[in-house]
C-alpha positions in Angstrom: 9.7 -18.3 11.9 12.7 -18.8 14.2 14.9 -16.0 15.4 17.8 -17.5 13.3 15.6 -17.5 10.1 14.5 -13.9 10.9 18.2 -12.8 11.2 19.1 -14.5 8.0 16.1 -13.0 6.2 17.0 -9.5 7.5 20.5 -9.9 6.2 19.3 -11.2 2.8 16.8 -8.4 2.5 19.4 -5.8 3.5 21.7 -7.0 0.7 18.9 -7.2 -1.8 17.6 -3.7 -0.8 21.1 -2.2 -1.2 21.3 -3.7 -4.7 17.9 -2.4 -5.9 17.4 0.8 -3.9 18.6 4.3 -4.4 22.0 5.3 -3.2 21.3 7.4 -0.1 24.8 7.4 1.4 26.0 10.4 -0.6 22.8 12.4 0.0 22.0 12.1 -3.7 19.2 9.8 -4.8 20.3 8.1 -8.0 17.5 7.3 -10.4 17.3 6.5 -14.1 16.7 9.4 -16.5 13.1 8.7 -17.0 12.6 8.5 -13.2 13.9 12.0 -12.5 10.5 13.7 -12.2 9.7 11.7 -9.0 12.5 13.6 -7.2 10.4 16.7 -7.4 7.3 15.1 -5.9 6.2 15.7 -2.3 6.5 12.8 0.2 3.2 11.4 1.4 3.1 10.3 5.1 1.2 7.1 5.9 0.1 5.4 9.0 0.2 1.6 8.7 -1.6 -1.1 10.6 1.4 -3.3 11.1 4.1 -5.3 9.4 7.7 -6.3 9.9 8.9 -2.8 9.5 7.7 0.3 11.4 4.0 1.4 11.4 4.7 4.6 9.4 5.5 4.8 5.7 6.5 7.5 3.3 6.1 7.5 -0.5 6.1 9.9 -3.4 4.8 9.5 -6.9 5.1 10.7 -10.5 2.5 9.8 -13.0 3.7 10.8 -16.5 2.4 10.2 -20.0 4.4 7.0 -20.5 5.7 6.2 -17.0 4.6 6.0 -13.4 7.2 6.0 -10.6 7.0 5.6 -6.9 9.7 6.0 -4.2 9.1 4.4 -0.8 11.3 4.8 2.2 12.3 1.6 3.9 14.5 2.4 6.9 17.4 4.5 5.7 17.0 3.3 2.1 14.8 4.7 -0.6 13.3 2.2 -3.1 12.6 3.6 -6.6 9.9 1.5 -8.1 8.4 1.5 -11.6 4.7 0.9 -12.4 4.0 -2.8 -12.7 1.3 -3.3 -15.3 1.3 -7.1 -14.8 0.4 -6.9 -11.1 -1.9 -3.8 -11.3 -5.6 -3.9 -11.9 -8.7 -1.7 -11.8 -8.6 -1.5 -8.0 -4.9 -1.5 -7.3 -1.8 0.2 -8.6 1.4 -1.7 -8.1 5.0 -0.4 -8.4 8.0 -2.8 -8.2 11.7 -3.2 -8.3 13.6 -6.4 -7.8 11.7 -8.4 -5.2 10.0 -5.4 -3.7 6.5 -4.1 -4.5 4.4 -1.2 -3.2 0.7 -1.3 -3.9 -1.9 1.4 -3.3 -5.6 1.7 -4.2 -6.5 3.0 -7.6 -9.5 5.2 -6.7 -8.1 8.3 -8.5 -6.4 6.7 -11.5 -3.1 8.4 -10.9 -4.6 11.9 -10.6 -4.4 12.2 -6.8 -1.8 9.6 -5.5 -1.5 11.5 -2.2 -5.1 10.4 -1.5 -4.7 6.7 -2.4 -4.8 4.4 0.5 -4.4 0.7 1.5 -0.7 0.7 0.8 1.2 -2.5 1.1 5.0 -3.0 0.9 6.0 -6.6 0.3 9.2 -8.5 -0.6 9.2 -11.8 -2.5 11.3 -14.6 -1.2 11.5 -18.4 -1.4 10.9 -20.7 1.5 11.1 -24.5 1.8 8.1 -26.1 3.4 8.0 -29.9 3.7 10.8 -30.2 1.1 8.9 -28.0 -1.4 10.3 -24.6 -2.3 7.6 -22.0 -2.7 7.6 -18.3 -3.5 6.0 -16.1 -0.9 5.5 -12.4 -0.3 6.4 -11.2 3.1 4.4 -8.1 4.2 6.7 -5.4 5.4 4.0 -2.7 5.8 0.3 -3.2 5.4 -3.0 -1.2 5.4 -1.1 2.1 5.1 -3.4 5.2 4.9 -2.3 8.7 4.1 -2.1 11.1 7.1 -4.1 14.3 6.3 
């Protein structure tokens, strides 16, 4: 990708992130009523292999009877993501909001999210390749493992 494309992508991602992330400018994290329990959860620190963003990640989780929520820090923003049943499977739990997705392993079935590893933060975008528009997922953080 060229430098110009990267700059445009960063600008687009910043606008999209502001639209679908929590409002952290006032110091209050705004969430929907059913997402409130995640605000009481402890942040889990991760060390990530690489990605477009930094090599660290922070996330916190709430697994309730009817909902599962994750919050992930992306720069100065906090994404509040709902459980994504369509993208999750027996090995992986996926949370998403807008074009963003955070996935972690599913070894403990929501019982010990602070121990789940192999976190990936991605953003869906469209690119045109040889006059064909395709949807791709850019990896922002990958292979994130909790620091113990």
